[in-house]
PyMOL CGO cylinders between C-alpha atoms (Angstrom):
from pymol import cmd
from pymol.cgo import CYLINDER

trace = [
    CYLINDER, 6.26, -19.75, 34.35, 7.61, -16.21, 33.71, 0.3, 1, 1, 1, 1, 1, 1,
    CYLINDER, 7.61, -16.21, 33.71, 7.48, -13.48, 30.75, 0.3, 1, 1, 1, 1, 1, 1,
    CYLINDER, 7.48, -13.48, 30.75, 9.58, -10.51, 29.39, 0.3, 1, 1, 1, 1, 1, 1,
    CYLINDER, 9.58, -10.51, 29.39, 9.07, -7.93, 26.77, 0.3, 1, 1, 1, 1, 1, 1,
    CYLINDER, 9.07, -7.93, 26.77, 12.40, -8.09, 24.48, 0.3, 1, 1, 1, 1, 1, 1,
    CYLINDER, 12.40, -8.09, 24.48, 12.64, -6.01, 20.98, 0.3, 1, 1, 1, 1, 1, 1,
    CYLINDER, 12.64, -6.01, 20.98, 14.46, -7.08, 18.01, 0.3, 1, 1, 1, 1, 1, 1,
    CYLINDER, 14.46, -7.08, 18.01, 15.54, -5.14, 14.97, 0.3, 1, 1, 1, 1, 1, 1,
    CYLINDER, 15.54, -5.14, 14.97, 13.67, -7.64, 11.88, 0.3, 1, 1, 1, 1, 1, 1,
    CYLINDER, 13.67, -7.64, 11.88, 13.74, -6.30, 8.28, 0.3, 1, 1, 1, 1, 1, 1,
    CYLINDER, 13.74, -6.30, 8.28, 10.16, -5.88, 6.93, 0.3, 1, 1, 1, 1, 1, 1,
    CYLINDER, 10.16, -5.88, 6.93, 9.95, -8.82, 4.26, 0.3, 1, 1, 1, 1, 1, 1,
    CYLINDER, 9.95, -8.82, 4.26, 10.18, -11.08, 7.30, 0.3, 1, 1, 1, 1, 1, 1,
    CYLINDER, 10.18, -11.08, 7.30, 7.83, -9.02, 9.32, 0.3, 1, 1, 1, 1, 1, 1,
    CYLINDER, 7.83, -9.02, 9.32, 5.20, -8.88, 6.21, 0.3, 1, 1, 1, 1, 1, 1,
    CYLINDER, 5.20, -8.88, 6.21, 6.57, -12.96, 5.97, 0.3, 1, 1, 1, 1, 1, 1,
    CYLINDER, 6.57, -12.96, 5.97, 6.01, -14.34, 9.78, 0.3, 1, 1, 1, 1, 1, 1,
    CYLINDER, 6.01, -14.34, 9.78, 2.29, -11.62, 10.16, 0.3, 1, 1, 1, 1, 1, 1,
    CYLINDER, 2.29, -11.62, 10.16, 0.93, -13.62, 7.08, 0.3, 1, 1, 1, 1, 1, 1,
    CYLINDER, 0.93, -13.62, 7.08, 2.03, -17.46, 8.50, 0.3, 1, 1, 1, 1, 1, 1,
    CYLINDER, 2.03, -17.46, 8.50, 0.85, -16.21, 11.52, 0.3, 1, 1, 1, 1, 1, 1,
    CYLINDER, 0.85, -16.21, 11.52, -2.84, -15.12, 9.97, 0.3, 1, 1, 1, 1, 1, 1,
    CYLINDER, -2.84, -15.12, 9.97, -3.07, -18.56, 8.07, 0.3, 1, 1, 1, 1, 1, 1,
    CYLINDER, -3.07, -18.56, 8.07, -2.39, -20.66, 11.23, 0.3, 1, 1, 1, 1, 1, 1,
    CYLINDER, -2.39, -20.66, 11.23, -4.77, -18.01, 12.57, 0.3, 1, 1, 1, 1, 1, 1,
    CYLINDER, -4.77, -18.01, 12.57, -2.08, -17.01, 15.46, 0.3, 1, 1, 1, 1, 1, 1,
    CYLINDER, -2.08, -17.01, 15.46, -0.25, -13.47, 16.70, 0.3, 1, 1, 1, 1, 1, 1,
    CYLINDER, -0.25, -13.47, 16.70, 2.99, -12.83, 15.21, 0.3, 1, 1, 1, 1, 1, 1,
    CYLINDER, 2.99, -12.83, 15.21, 4.11, -13.12, 19.06, 0.3, 1, 1, 1, 1, 1, 1,
    CYLINDER, 4.11, -13.12, 19.06, 2.58, -16.75, 19.40, 0.3, 1, 1, 1, 1, 1, 1,
    CYLINDER, 2.58, -16.75, 19.40, 3.95, -17.33, 15.72, 0.3, 1, 1, 1, 1, 1, 1,
    CYLINDER, 3.95, -17.33, 15.72, 7.68, -16.27, 16.85, 0.3, 1, 1, 1, 1, 1, 1,
    CYLINDER, 7.68, -16.27, 16.85, 7.69, -17.85, 20.25, 0.3, 1, 1, 1, 1, 1, 1,
    CYLINDER, 7.69, -17.85, 20.25, 6.72, -21.51, 18.70, 0.3, 1, 1, 1, 1, 1, 1,
    CYLINDER, 6.72, -21.51, 18.70, 9.61, -20.58, 16.03, 0.3, 1, 1, 1, 1, 1, 1,
    CYLINDER, 9.61, -20.58, 16.03, 11.59, -20.52, 18.08, 0.3, 1, 1, 1, 1, 1, 1,
    CYLINDER, 11.59, -20.52, 18.08, 10.63, -23.24, 21.05, 0.3, 1, 1, 1, 1, 1, 1,
    CYLINDER, 10.63, -23.24, 21.05, 10.66, -25.42, 17.44, 0.3, 1, 1, 1, 1, 1, 1,
    CYLINDER, 10.66, -25.42, 17.44, 14.11, -24.53, 16.99, 0.3, 1, 1, 1, 1, 1, 1,
    CYLINDER, 14.11, -24.53, 16.99, 15.70, -24.65, 20.71, 0.3, 1, 1, 1, 1, 1, 1,
    CYLINDER, 15.70, -24.65, 20.71, 14.11, -28.58, 20.42, 0.3, 1, 1, 1, 1, 1, 1,
    CYLINDER, 14.11, -28.58, 20.42, 16.01, -28.72, 17.26, 0.3, 1, 1, 1, 1, 1, 1,
    CYLINDER, 16.01, -28.72, 17.26, 12.70, -29.06, 15.28, 0.3, 1, 1, 1, 1, 1, 1,
    CYLINDER, 12.70, -29.06, 15.28, 13.91, -28.06, 11.53, 0.3, 1, 1, 1, 1, 1, 1,
    CYLINDER, 13.91, -28.06, 11.53, 11.66, -25.22, 10.05, 0.3, 1, 1, 1, 1, 1, 1,
    CYLINDER, 11.66, -25.22, 10.05, 13.49, -25.23, 7.31, 0.3, 1, 1, 1, 1, 1, 1,
    CYLINDER, 13.49, -25.23, 7.31, 14.93, -28.72, 6.26, 0.3, 1, 1, 1, 1, 1, 1,
    CYLINDER, 14.93, -28.72, 6.26, 17.65, -29.41, 4.24, 0.3, 1, 1, 1, 1, 1, 1,
    CYLINDER, 17.65, -29.41, 4.24, 16.76, -29.02, 0.63, 0.3, 1, 1, 1, 1, 1, 1,
    CYLINDER, 16.76, -29.02, 0.63, 15.41, -25.50, 1.17, 0.3, 1, 1, 1, 1, 1, 1,
    CYLINDER, 15.41, -25.50, 1.17, 11.93, -26.55, 2.04, 0.3, 1, 1, 1, 1, 1, 1,
    CYLINDER, 11.93, -26.55, 2.04, 9.96, -23.21, 4.54, 0.3, 1, 1, 1, 1, 1, 1,
    CYLINDER, 9.96, -23.21, 4.54, 8.11, -25.70, 6.64, 0.3, 1, 1, 1, 1, 1, 1,
    CYLINDER, 8.11, -25.70, 6.64, 4.83, -24.34, 4.86, 0.3, 1, 1, 1, 1, 1, 1,
    CYLINDER, 4.83, -24.34, 4.86, 3.16, -27.79, 4.77, 0.3, 1, 1, 1, 1, 1, 1,
    CYLINDER, 3.16, -27.79, 4.77, -0.15, -29.13, 4.35, 0.3, 1, 1, 1, 1, 1, 1,
    CYLINDER, -0.15, -29.13, 4.35, -1.28, -31.84, 7.04, 0.3, 1, 1, 1, 1, 1, 1,
    CYLINDER, -1.28, -31.84, 7.04, -2.81, -34.70, 5.09, 0.3, 1, 1, 1, 1, 1, 1,
    CYLINDER, -2.81, -34.70, 5.09, -3.41, -37.30, 7.71, 0.3, 1, 1, 1, 1, 1, 1,
    CYLINDER, -3.41, -37.30, 7.71, -2.78, -36.18, 11.53, 0.3, 1, 1, 1, 1, 1, 1,
    CYLINDER, -2.78, -36.18, 11.53, -2.46, -38.99, 13.37, 0.3, 1, 1, 1, 1, 1, 1,
    CYLINDER, -2.46, -38.99, 13.37, -3.30, -37.76, 16.30, 0.3, 1, 1, 1, 1, 1, 1,
    CYLINDER, -3.30, -37.76, 16.30, -6.96, -38.15, 15.83, 0.3, 1, 1, 1, 1, 1, 1,
    CYLINDER, -6.96, -38.15, 15.83, -6.60, -41.31, 14.58, 0.3, 1, 1, 1, 1, 1, 1,
    CYLINDER, -6.60, -41.31, 14.58, -5.49, -42.92, 17.53, 0.3, 1, 1, 1, 1, 1, 1,
    CYLINDER, -5.49, -42.92, 17.53, -3.79, -39.77, 20.36, 0.3, 1, 1, 1, 1, 1, 1,
    CYLINDER, -3.79, -39.77, 20.36, -1.78, -42.81, 22.29, 0.3, 1, 1, 1, 1, 1, 1,
    CYLINDER, -1.78, -42.81, 22.29, 0.36, -44.00, 18.68, 0.3, 1, 1, 1, 1, 1, 1,
    CYLINDER, 0.36, -44.00, 18.68, -0.91, -45.20, 15.87, 0.3, 1, 1, 1, 1, 1, 1,
    CYLINDER, -0.91, -45.20, 15.87, 1.04, -48.77, 14.61, 0.3, 1, 1, 1, 1, 1, 1,
    CYLINDER, 1.04, -48.77, 14.61, 3.56, -48.23, 11.84, 0.3, 1, 1, 1, 1, 1, 1,
    CYLINDER, 3.56, -48.23, 11.84, 1.54, -50.20, 9.47, 0.3, 1, 1, 1, 1, 1, 1,
    CYLINDER, 1.54, -50.20, 9.47, -1.72, -48.28, 10.39, 0.3, 1, 1, 1, 1, 1, 1,
    CYLINDER, -1.72, -48.28, 10.39, 0.69, -45.31, 9.28, 0.3, 1, 1, 1, 1, 1, 1,
    CYLINDER, 0.69, -45.31, 9.28, 2.38, -47.46, 6.27, 0.3, 1, 1, 1, 1, 1, 1,
    CYLINDER, 2.38, -47.46, 6.27, -1.51, -47.96, 4.43, 0.3, 1, 1, 1, 1, 1, 1,
    CYLINDER, -1.51, -47.96, 4.43, -2.62, -43.98, 4.87, 0.3, 1, 1, 1, 1, 1, 1,
    CYLINDER, -2.62, -43.98, 4.87, 0.15, -43.53, 2.49, 0.3, 1, 1, 1, 1, 1, 1,
    CYLINDER, 0.15, -43.53, 2.49, 0.24, -46.57, 0.00, 0.3, 1, 1, 1, 1, 1, 1,
    CYLINDER, 0.24, -46.57, 0.00, -3.70, -44.93, -0.03, 0.3, 1, 1, 1, 1, 1, 1,
    CYLINDER, -3.70, -44.93, -0.03, -2.64, -41.30, -0.62, 0.3, 1, 1, 1, 1, 1, 1,
    CYLINDER, -2.64, -41.30, -0.62, -0.26, -42.27, -3.63, 0.3, 1, 1, 1, 1, 1, 1,
    CYLINDER, -0.26, -42.27, -3.63, -3.11, -44.54, -5.40, 0.3, 1, 1, 1, 1, 1, 1,
]
cmd.load_cgo(trace, "trace")
């Protein structure tokens, strides 16, 4: 897959936020912006309907449990333990 360099102009405060979030994910600015654009193009909301900016903490990664999928019953059991 080929790549193309593009130039965009962003407000300073937005660049600072991008850099801060990219650093927290051990990512470059370019990789962070690219991944965000890909998510948006796939209709994966970065900001939800309530205005959440997408800074979520992963509590359980079900792919670690089983990369091929986890039955709903197991998901519910883990969620029940988290709410206790």
